[in-house]
N, C-alpha and C positions, 0 to 999 in steps of 0.2 A: 678262308683259303685252305683247300684240303692239303695234305701232306704231299700231294704229287704235285698240283697245279700250282703255278707261280703266279702272283697279281701282276698285272700289266704294269703298274708303276716301277716295280722291281726292274724289269728289263728296259723300261723307259730311262730310269735313273742310270743304269748301268750303261747304255748307249750313250746317253748325253755325256757322262764322264768320260768315255772312251774317246768321243770327238775332241774334249778338253785336252786328254792325252795327245791324240794326233795332232792337234792344234800346238801345242807346246814343244813337241818333238819337231815340228815343219819349222818352227822357229830357230830352233837350236840346229837343225841339220842345216838350214838356209845361211846360217850365219849371222842372223838377226839378233840372237839372243832373246830373253824373255822380255820383249818390248810389250807386247800386250797380253800375252798369257800369263804373266805376273798377277795378274787380278784373280786368277782362278787356281794357279799353282799350290797355293797353301792349303787346298782342301779337297781336290778331286780324288787324290788317292786314299784318303780317310773314308770317302764315302763308300769305297769298294769294300774295307774293311767292314765298315758297319753293316752293309747290306749282307756280307757273309756272315756275321754274327747275328743278324736277323733271322736268317735261314737256319743257323747253327742247331737249335734245339726243335726243328721242325716237326718231330714226333712227341714233343712234350716230355712226359715223365717215362717214356719208353727209350729214353737216350742209352744207347748201349756203345761204349767204347770200341768193342769188336767190330761193329756197324761202320763206327766213325774211321777207323783205321782202316778199313777195306775201301770205303768211299774216297779217302784221301789217296789212299794208293792208286785206285783206278781213275779218279778224275782229275788230281793234281800232280802226283808224282811222276806217273806213267807219261801223260804229255808233256811235262817237263822234260824228261828224258830224252822224249822222242824228238822233240822240237830242238832243244839245245845240242843234241847231237848232230842231229840233221844240218843245223847251222854252224857246225865247228869249222868245217873246210871252208867254207865262205869267208866266215871271220879270219881264219888263219891266213887265208889269202889277201884279205882287204887290210888287215891291220898287222900282218907280218907276225902273227903268233907263233911260238912253239907249240908242238902237240902238248907237251906237260903243262905248260900255261892256260893253254884252252881246256884241259881235263881239270886243272885247280879251279878255273873260274866257274866250271860246271858245278863240281861238288861242293864249293862254297856257297853256291847260290846266287853269285854275282852274273851269272849268264843271264838269269831272268829274275831279279829279285822279288818282284811282287808275288809271283806264283810260289816261289820258293818260301818266302816268309808265310803267306796264306796257309800252306800246307802244314808248316812247322808249328805255326801258332794253333791251329786247330786241333793238333796234337798235344800241346802243351796244355790248353783251355781244357779240352777232353779229359787228359790225365788227372789234372787238377781237381775237376768236377767229380770224376769217378772216385778219388782218393778221398774227397771229404763228403763222400755219400749224397751227391747231388744237392749240396746246401746251396742256397740263393746267395749267401754271404761269401761263400768261397769264390764265386764269380766277381763280386765287388772287390773282393780282397786281391785277386789276381790283376784286374784292372786296375787298383791303387799300386800294387808292387810294379806294374808295368810303367805307370807314370812317373814313379820315385826314379827306377832305373834309366828310363829314357832320359830324365833331366841330369842324371849323373853322367852317363855316356855323352851327353851334349857338354857339360863342363868339363870332362875330361876326355879328350879325344882317344878313341881306340884304334888298334891295327885294322888295316884294310881288310883283312880276311874275315873280321867278325863284323861286318857291316850289315849282314842279313839278319844276325843276333840281335844287334841294336835297333834294327829297324822292328823287330819282334816287340820289344819293349814300347817304342815309341805308337804303334799302332794297336797295341793290346787295348787301352782304354777304349778305343773306338769299336772295337770288336766287342767288347763288352757291352757297352753302349747299345750297340744294336740288338745283343741278346734281351737285355732288358727293355727295350723299346717295344720289342715284339709283345712282350707280357702286357706291357700297358696299353698298346694299340689293340690288342686282342679284346681288352677288356672295356673299351670306350666306345662310345657312338660318334658317327662322324658328325662334325660341326664344322661347316663350310665358314662361317663367318670366323671363328675361333681360329681356325686354321690359316685364314688370311690376315688376320691380325699378327699371329705368330710369325707368317712369312715376312711381312713389312718390319716388324720388331727385330727380327734376326738379319734383314737384309741391312738396316741401318746400323745395327751393331756390328756386322760384319765390316762394313765400310769404315766404321769409325775405329775398330782394331786394325784394320788394314792401314789407315791413315798415321795412327800412331807408330806402327812398327816401321812403315816405309819412310815416314817424313818427320819423326820426332826421335825416333833411338837413333843410336850412333852403332856403327858396324863392331861388331866383338872382335876381340881378338884372333879367335879360332874360325872366322868367317860365318856365312850366313846358314841357316837351316832350313833347306828347301825354299831359299827366297826370303825366311823370315830372319830378323835379327835377333830375335829372343825365343827360347823355348815356349814361354808362357803365352806369346801371342800366337805362336804356331798352334799351340792346342786350342786356344779360344777361336782362331780362325777356322780350323778344323773342325770345331763343335758347331759354329753359327753357319758354316756353309752348310752342313749336313741338315741342321734344321731349316735352313732357307729351302734347299732343294725338296725335302721330304715333305714339307708342309704344302708344295705347291705341285709337285709333280704328280701326286695322286688325283689331281683333278685336270690333267691334261687328256686331251683325246688320245685315243689308242692308236699312236702314230706306227706303222707297221716298220717303216724304216729304221727309227730308233730301237724299237723291239728286236730286230733282226741283229743288229749291231750289239745291243745289249747281251742277245743269247750267244753269239759268237765272239765275246769280248775277249776270250782266251786266245783265240786265234789272232785278232786284230793286235794284242798285245805282244804276242810271240814274234810276229812278222814284221811290225810296222817299222821296226829299226832297219831291217835288212830292205824293206821297200823304199824307205827314204834314201837309204844309200845308194841303190840303183837310180832312183829318180834325180836326185840332185847331180850325179854324175852325167845324166843325160840332157837336163834343164840347163845345167850351168854353161853350156856352149851357145845358148841364146842371150845370154847377159841380161836376164829380166830383171827389172827393179824389184828389191825385196817385197815391196808392198804387193807386188803381182805373183811373184815366186811362191810366196808362203800359201795364199790360197790356193793356187794352182796345185802345189804338192799335196795339200790336204785334200782337195777333191779327187785327185788321181789315185792317192793312196787309199783313200775311202772306197773307191770304185774297183781297184785292184783286189784289196783285201776281201770286200764283200763277195768277189767272184770266188777267190780261193776259199774262202770259208764255205761257199755253197759246194764246191768240189769236195771238200773233205768232209763235211756233213753228210753228203750224198754217197761218196766213193769210201771214203777212209773214217768211218765214224770212231773207229778205235783210236785215233790220234787223239780225239777230244774227250776220251773217257766215257763214250757213250756204253749205258750198262747192257744194252743188248748184244752190241757187238763184243763187249768185254766178257760176257760171260759164253757167248759162241765160241770164242777164240779160246778160252780155258778148256772147255770141252773137247774142242777141235784138237788139243794138242795133249788131251789126256789129263788135265790138271784142273777139272771141275771141283775135286775134293779140297783143292787150294783154298777156294773161298770159306770153306767151313772152319779152315784150319788158323787162317790170318785172324 
């Protein structure tokens, strides 16, 4: 894979995990709760961070914190501000927020925690990697620190405004795992028999861990952890879920539908909550059974968000951090030199 082109399995995996996110949110907005999505909730967000780690050192030894900072600003922070500010007024009207509460929600990352955490984590990892002179051990060290700090904040509940910072700790081991998986993946030859063996082994391991967590462990005093009763089973389920998906999705056919969702996962993530809020208000008047309501919401949201993604990518590519549109915008307002300064 070149530094520009992305392998199909990456977008396929993102697309599949985004459908899991939509499924989970459809159940939550319908009032069903995690009835069936509980089988996938413990790992689908970790997969996104793993894939981001896989793409993190895309230029190998040519890593530059300067280039990373500009990329995060263009493709993460700017879209985050655009989408969250655009949705601030609808959220204020729907949830009866005050303007100050809305601004604080955006600044603390809770308006869209996944995107906020992804940008913050890349800067932390990139800064540490640069500080320790691009040492491979510095990456493992940061992953270990994230694992330990994630356990600490699980045992000792933190204030709500620190939610995104604690999410950085929890997701950092998976991000670092993605970085090191790329190095191993680039150095090995594809072995279908081995990959399928790993897939079935990880599938069995995943459901054993899931059964232990859901059926054998008691509920902790401080509540569940993304549906998991233990931090340790949360980490194991995340690991086995990643291995399970990655070992098989590389052999899936090139499904243009999944790739499309994967390439536009940022838009899907930003707007799915608003889409479901509108859909549930419309569909609730028909008194549909939950078993029909959930898949109906899922299908309609997918179609609506696919169309919106098409419009944004075609007419407003700047909103999703498109590099060409970003450079043209800077040049158009006379700030082309900002790119070299940042």
